[in-house]
N, C-alpha and C positions, 0 to 999 in steps of 0.2 A: 839540488835547480835553484839559481838565485832568481826572483822578484824582482821587477820596480816597487821602491819604496815608496810611501806617501806617510810625510812627515809632519806635513802645514795642514791647517784646517784651510787656508786659504788657496790650495792645490783645486785645480778645476773640477778635474775628475767629484773629487771631496764636495767640492759645491756643487755639482751637479745633483749628486747623491741626494745630498740636502731636501734640492727644491723636488725632486721626485717622491721622498717623504711625508710635503708639503701635507696637508689638511684639505679639503673641498677642493675649489674651481683651481686652486692654485697650481695643488699636483697634479691635478688632472691635466691642466695646461701644460706643465711639463711632461709629462707623460706622453704627450700630442705630439707635442714637437719634438721630442730627442726619438720618440717611435721606441720607448723604454721604458720597461718596469723593475722596481728593486724586488730580487727576492732576498729576505729577511729568513736567515736561521737554517741547518740544517735540513730539517726535513723536506723544505724548498729545493735548495739545490741539488738536492738528494734525486728529486722528483723529475729535474731537467738534465740528471749527468748523462751526457753521451747526445744532447739535442745541440745541436749546430746552432739554434737561439739564444742559448746563454755562451756569450761573446766574453764575457768579464767576469774575474772571479775578486773576489777582496777578501783575503783575511791576514791574518797578525803571526808573529811568531811565535806566542799563545796558541793560536787555533792549529796552529800546523801543528804540535806538540800533541793536540787532540786527534789519536789514532781515526775516528769516524769520518773528520775532519778532512784528515789527511790522504783517505782513502779517497773521498770523494772528490778533492781535487784532483791528485795523479788518473784517475780514473778518468774523468772528463779529459783532464788533456792527452791522454795517451789516445780515445777517441776521436776530440775536434783538440789540431792542434795548434789552431791556428788561436785558440785562446786565450786571452791575457790574463792575467794573475797580475794582484795588486797585495804589495805586503804592508798593511797599515801599521804606527805607530800606534801600540796597545792603547795607550792614552786617547785616543783618539776615537775609540770602539765606545768608549762614554757619552760620546759627540753624538754618533752615528745611529746608537739605537736608545730605547727608551724603555725594553724590554731588562729586567733585572735580571743577573748571572744570562747574560742573551751571549751564545755560541760565538767566537770572531769567524762566521760565515757568513757572507752574503753575496748577490751575485746582479749582473745588469741582463733582461734579457730582453729581447726583441720581439715588441710585442705582434701577434699574428694579424696577418690581414685582414681579417674579421672586423677586427678593433677598430682599424685605420679607414674602411671602408663607409664610404657615406651613406646615410641610409636610403637616398632619395636613388640609388644608384643600382640599389637590389628590388628589382620589379618582383619576385616572387620569392617564399620562403618554402619549401616543399615538406614535409615530414613532420613527427615531433616536435612541437618546440614548447618552453619554459618561458613568458611574457611576465616580466618584475615589472608591476604599477606602481610607480615612487614608491618604494619601501627604500626607506630611510636607513635603518640602522647597518650596519655594515657585517656586525656579527649575524645577523638576518640571512641576508643581502650573501655573505659566505659557506651559511650553512646549507640552503638552499640550493647554491655551484654544485654543494658534495653530495647532497639527496638525488640531483638529476643526473649527475653521473652515475653516482650508484644504480640508479633505477634503468638504464640506459636512455635519457634524454640526453642530445647531445649539442642540442642547438639553446640558446637561452637571448633572450632579446631586455634589456636594461631600459626603461625606458627616463625620458629625460625628470631630473628629479631624484631617480634614486644615485644610493651613494658608489661611487666609481669603482667598476667591478676589478679594476689593474691595481686599487689604493692596496695601501701595506695589510692595513685591518680585515677587508675582505682577502685578501692571498693567505692570508695566518689562518684564517676562519676556513675557507676554503679546501685549505692542508691537502694543495696539489689539485683536484679537481679540472683549476681550470686547462689543464694540458690535455685534458682528455676531449674539452668543451670546447664548440663555436659560437663566443660571445661576441654578440652585436650592443653598443649600449648609443644613449643616445637619441633614441627615436621619440618622435610623434607620438601620441594615440594613432594618427590620422596614419600615419606612415606604417604602424603595425596590423592595421588594419587591410591596407591594400597588398600587402607585402604578404600576410601570413595566410597557407593554403589552407591548413586543418580546421576543423570544428573547435570551435572556441567552449571553453569551458571556464565561468568563472567560481571560484571557491567564494560565497557567500556566506553568511552567518542563519541570512533569514527567507533561504530559497526552500521550496518546495521539493523539488528532485534532491533526494539522496542521495550523496556519492554510489553508495554500495548497492543502491537499484539499478546501476547504467550498465553493467553490464556492455552485453556488444559493441556498443556505440564505442567503447574503451579497444575496439581491436584495429579500430581506423585510427588516421592521424589526426591526432588533436593538441590545441594550444590552450593548456592550462595556464588562467591567470590567476594570479596572486597576488592582491590589493595590499596598500598601505597599511602600516601596523594601526592608523589612527581613522581615516575617511574609505579603507577598505578601497575596492575599486571602481574607477570613474566612471563616473554614468555613460559617457561615449563609448567604451568598450563592454560595460555590461550590458546595456544596448544591442551588440551583436555578438552578442553572447549569452550559453545556457547557465543560469546559475546555479551552480550546488553546493549545498551543504552537507558538513559532514555532522551524526547524528553524535551527540556528546549527553550527560548529566545534563537536569536542566538547572542544575545547583551552580553549574559551571559560564560564567556567559563568555567566551570566546576563548580559544586558539592562537597559543603563539603560531605567527604566519610562515616560520620556520618549518615548525610544527605539522600543522594544516600541510604542508605543501608536500612535507614528505609523505605523508596519507596519502594524498591526492598521485603522487607520482609512484606509490609502491602498491597503489589499490591497480591502479593502470598496467603495471610491469604484473601483477598475480591474475590478472584476469587475462592476458594475453598468452602468461605458460600454461592456462591451467585450458 
């Protein structure tokens, strides 16, 4: 099968990809304007194989010689025959990826509706929610998304100031969790307070209530709030939530936010299963 070739960095699609890769607000602006996110690497592409939202695949002659990549490409186009596949000149991959020895496979994914829906248009968000309050490290955000999916939480809100949920670094850290989640971002604290209906629980180091004493409170829909690495949970969110601490050895000052999130989410799951 012959695929369309891209041989120049001046190609319009190649330029779009570079914009989607941009860090910070520039990349986010490009993702929202195009309604697409970039999946980089074989694992992320494999996660969306068979999903019609994955409308464009990019590889190279070298990539197609890789059995795993070739299988993913042909399996996807068999299920989704309208998929466009582009073959890049191998030299362009050095410009496309900042990963050393990165496999020659990427994809352009249509963003889900939840990411493109304005927060003010959502009156209520029922059920369990994970709220990311200004968490700026992409690795932490992606790790929390992965833990949320593994613990059975499906709704995640990121407030203004968080690392962008569909950025390349968060996608890589999430390891495919994005496909299992309804993701909302760019919310103000007031919009969170107005829409979330579950009981709010804020993970804080100095709360009197310990996580492992919550018991039956975790049987009902909850909204776990995870605060930023430096400042913790915002005062206005904390004022409307119950503070919950994780007991740790007093010689240790605190836990990484992604570790704290995993403990809280899996304790919720444990209580419900027991």
